DRENDO-1510 file (C-alpha; in Angstrom, 1 decimal, always signed):
<recs>
REC; n; res; u; v; w
REC; 1; UNK; +39.3; -1.2; -37.8 .
REC; 2; UNK; +40.3; +1.1; -35.1 .
REC; 3; UNK; +43.0; +2.7; -36.8 .
REC; 4; UNK; +40.1; +3.9; -39.7 .
REC; 5; UNK; +37.6; +4.4; -37.5 .
REC; 6; UNK; +40.1; +7.5; -36.1 .
REC; 7; UNK; +41.1; +8.4; -39.4 .
REC; 8; UNK; +37.1; +8.6; -40.5 .
REC; 9; UNK; +36.4; +10.6; -37.4 .
REC; 10; UNK; +39.1; +13.0; -37.7 .
REC; 11; UNK; +38.2; +13.8; -41.4 .
REC; 12; UNK; +34.4; +14.2; -40.3 .
REC; 13; UNK; +35.4; +16.5; -37.3 .
REC; 14; UNK; +38.0; +18.5; -39.1 .
REC; 15; UNK; +35.7; +18.9; -42.6 .
REC; 16; UNK; +32.8; +19.4; -39.8 .
REC; 17; UNK; +30.4; +17.1; -41.9 .
REC; 18; UNK; +26.9; +17.2; -41.4 .
REC; 19; UNK; +24.7; +14.3; -40.3 .
REC; 20; UNK; +22.4; +15.3; -43.3 .
REC; 21; UNK; +25.5; +14.8; -45.4 .
REC; 22; UNK; +26.4; +11.6; -43.7 .
REC; 23; UNK; +23.0; +10.2; -44.4 .
REC; 24; UNK; +23.0; +11.2; -47.2 .
REC; 25; UNK; +26.4; +9.2; -48.2 .
REC; 26; UNK; +24.6; +6.3; -46.8 .
REC; 27; UNK; +21.6; +6.7; -49.7 .
REC; 28; UNK; +19.5; +8.4; -47.2 .
REC; 29; UNK; +19.6; +6.3; -43.8 .
REC; 30; UNK; +21.5; +6.1; -40.4 .
REC; 31; UNK; +19.0; +8.6; -38.6 .
REC; 32; UNK; +18.4; +7.5; -35.1 .
REC; 33; UNK; +14.7; +8.7; -35.2 .
REC; 34; UNK; +12.8; +11.1; -33.0 .
REC; 35; UNK; +15.7; +12.4; -31.4 .
REC; 36; UNK; +16.4; +16.0; -31.4 .
REC; 37; UNK; +19.0; +18.8; -29.7 .
REC; 38; UNK; +18.1; +20.0; -26.7 .
REC; 39; UNK; +20.3; +22.8; -27.1 .
REC; 40; UNK; +21.4; +24.3; -30.4 .
REC; 41; UNK; +24.5; +24.9; -32.2 .
REC; 42; UNK; +26.4; +21.8; -31.1 .
REC; 43; UNK; +28.3; +19.7; -33.4 .
REC; 44; UNK; +29.4; +16.4; -31.8 .
REC; 45; UNK; +31.7; +13.1; -33.4 .
REC; 46; UNK; +33.1; +10.5; -31.7 .
REC; 47; UNK; +32.5; +6.5; -31.2 .
REC; 48; UNK; +29.6; +5.6; -30.2 .
REC; 49; UNK; +28.7; +3.3; -26.8 .
REC; 50; UNK; +25.4; +1.6; -26.4 .
REC; 51; UNK; +23.7; +1.6; -23.2 .
REC; 52; UNK; +19.9; +0.3; -22.0 .
REC; 53; UNK; +17.6; +1.4; -19.7 .
REC; 54; UNK; +15.1; -1.3; -18.8 .
REC; 55; UNK; +11.8; -1.7; -16.7 .
REC; 56; UNK; +11.1; +1.8; -15.7 .
REC; 57; UNK; +14.8; +1.5; -13.6 .
REC; 58; UNK; +17.7; +3.9; -14.4 .
REC; 59; UNK; +20.0; +1.0; -12.4 .
REC; 60; UNK; +21.7; -0.7; -15.8 .
REC; 61; UNK; +22.1; +2.8; -17.1 .
REC; 62; UNK; +24.1; +4.1; -13.8 .
REC; 63; UNK; +25.9; +0.5; -13.8 .
REC; 64; UNK; +26.8; +0.9; -17.6 .
REC; 65; UNK; +28.0; +4.2; -17.4 .
REC; 66; UNK; +30.9; +4.0; -15.5 .
REC; 67; UNK; +32.5; +2.3; -18.4 .
REC; 68; UNK; +31.9; +5.2; -20.5 .
REC; 69; UNK; +35.8; +6.4; -22.2 .
REC; 70; UNK; +36.6; +9.9; -23.3 .
REC; 71; UNK; +35.1; +11.3; -26.3 .
REC; 72; UNK; +32.3; +8.7; -26.7 .
REC; 73; UNK; +28.9; +9.6; -27.7 .
REC; 74; UNK; +26.8; +7.4; -25.2 .
REC; 75; UNK; +23.5; +6.3; -26.7 .
REC; 76; UNK; +21.0; +5.1; -24.1 .
REC; 77; UNK; +18.1; +3.3; -25.6 .
REC; 78; UNK; +15.4; +2.6; -23.7 .
REC; 79; UNK; +13.0; -0.6; -23.2 .
REC; 80; UNK; +9.8; -0.6; -21.2 .
REC; 81; UNK; +10.7; +2.6; -19.7 .
REC; 82; UNK; +6.9; +3.7; -20.0 .
REC; 83; UNK; +7.9; +7.3; -21.3 .
REC; 84; UNK; +9.4; +8.2; -17.5 .
REC; 85; UNK; +12.6; +10.3; -17.9 .
REC; 86; UNK; +15.8; +8.2; -17.6 .
REC; 87; UNK; +17.8; +10.7; -16.0 .
REC; 88; UNK; +18.2; +14.2; -15.4 .
REC; 89; UNK; +21.3; +16.4; -15.1 .
REC; 90; UNK; +23.0; +14.8; -12.4 .
REC; 91; UNK; +23.6; +11.9; -14.5 .
REC; 92; UNK; +23.9; +14.3; -17.8 .
REC; 93; UNK; +26.7; +16.3; -15.8 .
REC; 94; UNK; +28.6; +13.1; -14.7 .
REC; 95; UNK; +28.6; +11.9; -18.1 .
REC; 96; UNK; +29.6; +15.0; -19.9 .
REC; 97; UNK; +32.5; +17.0; -17.3 .
REC; 98; UNK; +33.7; +13.9; -15.5 .
REC; 99; UNK; +33.6; +11.3; -18.0 .
REC; 100; UNK; +34.2; +13.7; -20.8 .
REC; 101; UNK; +31.3; +11.9; -23.2 .
REC; 102; UNK; +31.3; +14.0; -26.6 .
REC; 103; UNK; +27.7; +13.9; -26.5 .
REC; 104; UNK; +24.7; +11.9; -25.2 .
REC; 105; UNK; +22.1; +10.6; -27.1 .
REC; 106; UNK; +18.2; +9.2; -25.1 .
REC; 107; UNK; +15.9; +7.6; -27.1 .
REC; 108; UNK; +13.5; +8.1; -24.8 .
REC; 109; UNK; +12.7; +11.1; -22.4 .
REC; 110; UNK; +14.6; +13.3; -19.7 .
REC; 111; UNK; +13.9; +15.6; -16.9 .
REC; 112; UNK; +15.6; +18.8; -15.2 .
REC; 113; UNK; +15.0; +20.3; -19.0 .
REC; 114; UNK; +16.0; +23.8; -17.3 .
REC; 115; UNK; +19.3; +22.9; -16.3 .
REC; 116; UNK; +20.0; +20.9; -19.4 .
REC; 117; UNK; +19.4; +24.0; -21.3 .
REC; 118; UNK; +21.2; +26.3; -18.8 .
REC; 119; UNK; +24.5; +23.9; -19.0 .
REC; 120; UNK; +24.2; +23.9; -22.8 .
REC; 121; UNK; +25.7; +20.4; -22.7 .
REC; 122; UNK; +25.5; +18.5; -25.8 .
REC; 123; UNK; +22.2; +16.0; -25.3 .
REC; 124; UNK; +19.9; +14.7; -27.8 .
REC; 125; UNK; +16.3; +12.8; -26.9 .
REC; 126; UNK; +13.1; +12.2; -27.8 .
REC; 127; UNK; +11.0; +14.4; -25.0 .
REC; 128; UNK; +10.7; +15.5; -21.7 .
REC; 129; UNK; +9.3; +15.0; -18.7 .
REC; 130; UNK; +9.3; +15.6; -15.0 .
REC; 131; UNK; +8.6; +12.0; -13.7 .
REC; 132; UNK; +11.6; +9.8; -13.8 .
REC; 133; UNK; +12.1; +6.2; -13.7 .
REC; 134; UNK; +13.5; +4.7; -10.0 .
REC; 135; UNK; +16.6; +3.7; -9.2 .
REC; 136; UNK; +16.2; +0.4; -8.2 .
REC; 137; UNK; +17.1; -3.2; -9.6 .
REC; 138; UNK; +15.1; -4.5; -12.1 .
REC; 139; UNK; +13.1; -7.5; -10.4 .
REC; 140; UNK; +13.6; -9.1; -14.1 .
REC; 141; UNK; +16.7; -9.1; -16.1 .
REC; 142; UNK; +16.7; -8.1; -19.9 .
REC; 143; UNK; +17.0; -10.5; -22.7 .
REC; 144; UNK; +20.4; -11.2; -22.9 .
REC; 145; UNK; +20.2; -12.2; -26.7 .
REC; 146; UNK; +18.6; -8.6; -27.2 .
REC; 147; UNK; +21.4; -6.9; -25.1 .
REC; 148; UNK; +23.9; -8.9; -27.4 .
REC; 149; UNK; +22.3; -7.8; -30.6 .
REC; 150; UNK; +22.4; -4.4; -30.2 .
REC; 151; UNK; +26.0; -4.2; -28.4 .
REC; 152; UNK; +27.1; -6.3; -31.5 .
REC; 153; UNK; +25.5; -3.6; -33.8 .
REC; 154; UNK; +26.9; -0.8; -32.7 .
REC; 155; UNK; +30.2; -1.9; -32.2 .
REC; 156; UNK; +32.8; +0.0; -33.3 .
REC; 157; UNK; +30.4; +2.3; -35.2 .
REC; 158; UNK; +30.4; +6.3; -35.3 .
REC; 159; UNK; +27.8; +8.8; -34.6 .
REC; 160; UNK; +27.5; +12.7; -35.7 .
REC; 161; UNK; +25.1; +14.8; -33.9 .
REC; 162; UNK; +23.9; +18.1; -34.8 .
REC; 163; UNK; +20.9; +20.3; -34.9 .
REC; 164; UNK; +19.2; +17.9; -37.9 .
REC; 165; UNK; +19.7; +14.9; -35.2 .
REC; 166; UNK; +21.8; +12.1; -35.0 .
REC; 167; UNK; +23.2; +9.2; -37.5 .
REC; 168; UNK; +25.0; +6.2; -37.2 .
REC; 169; UNK; +27.8; +5.0; -39.3 .
REC; 170; UNK; +28.0; +1.1; -38.7 .
REC; 171; UNK; +31.0; -0.8; -38.4 .
REC; 172; UNK; +30.6; -2.4; -41.9 .
REC; 173; UNK; +30.7; +1.1; -43.7 .
REC; 174; UNK; +34.2; +2.0; -42.0 .
REC; 175; UNK; +36.3; +0.8; -44.8 .
REC; 176; UNK; +37.7; +2.7; -47.7 .
REC; 177; UNK; +34.8; +2.5; -50.0 .
REC; 178; UNK; +32.6; +4.4; -47.8 .
REC; 179; UNK; +35.5; +7.1; -46.5 .
REC; 180; UNK; +35.8; +8.2; -50.3 .
REC; 181; UNK; +31.8; +8.1; -50.3 .
REC; 182; UNK; +32.4; +11.0; -47.6 .
REC; 183; UNK; +34.8; +12.6; -49.8 .
REC; 184; UNK; +32.9; +12.8; -52.8 .
REC; 185; UNK; +29.8; +13.9; -51.0 .
REC; 186; UNK; +31.6; +17.1; -49.8 .
REC; 187; UNK; +33.1; +17.3; -53.3 .
REC; 188; UNK; +29.7; +17.9; -54.7 .
REC; 189; UNK; +28.1; +20.0; -51.9 .
REC; 190; UNK; +30.9; +22.3; -52.6 .
REC; 191; UNK; +29.8; +22.1; -56.5 .
REC; 192; UNK; +26.4; +22.7; -55.7 .
REC; 193; UNK; +26.5; +25.9; -54.2 .
REC; 194; UNK; +29.7; +27.1; -56.4 .
REC; 195; UNK; +26.6; +26.8; -59.3 .
REC; 196; UNK; +23.9; +28.1; -57.3 .
REC; 197; UNK; +25.9; +31.0; -55.9 .
REC; 198; UNK; +28.3; +32.1; -58.4 .
REC; 199; UNK; +26.9; +30.6; -61.6 .
REC; 200; UNK; +23.6; +31.4; -60.5 .
REC; 201; UNK; +22.3; +28.1; -61.6 .
REC; 202; UNK; +18.7; +26.6; -60.6 .
REC; 203; UNK; +18.2; +24.2; -58.3 .
REC; 204; UNK; +16.7; +22.4; -61.2 .
REC; 205; UNK; +19.8; +22.1; -63.2 .
REC; 206; UNK; +22.4; +22.1; -60.7 .
REC; 207; UNK; +21.1; +18.9; -58.4 .
REC; 208; UNK; +18.5; +17.0; -60.8 .
REC; 209; UNK; +19.9; +18.0; -64.3 .
REC; 210; UNK; +23.6; +18.1; -63.1 .
REC; 211; UNK; +24.9; +20.4; -65.8 .
REC; 212; UNK; +28.1; +20.6; -64.3 .
REC; 213; UNK; +28.9; +17.1; -65.4 .
REC; 214; UNK; +28.4; +18.1; -69.4 .
</recs>
């Protein structure tokens, strides 16, 4: 599994396979909803590490990010955080510069946005607010079943991040068949551009009727 995961990551990077193409390869699925890039022009691919924020506190985030490995895409999912910012520039700097994460994706809000823009860090989130979470340990623990389920779901998955958004390739797709599917999507894109740019066909003839197959 790990060897094929590394092979797929290399292919995605070398061919700069976009999040759009990856979603197409999964038949229009796989996107993390509502997250957008803070800074434009980044293309990031890596194994995904899932982390949770809970109960309006970032205590658990600080604890978990200690284990982030170089090259990982860090996905922080928020539960009961009342639209507060999970963190800002300090945690972002720690993750990207010191832990050397490929990208940071937050299913929640962030703060210190002027600094995040100035540093041009590869970060995706679903909004901004100056009101941050507290850094105290929550009074109650998050449901362990939910934690186990989410960790199992994202285990050995791959994230592809660009200006269109973030798409996750789950572990059950990391196989030879899906690798060939990615290659097919790439080849199809090349054919479509050839038909439209050089042959001057319409998009209807090219994409809908697929006249190049005749």
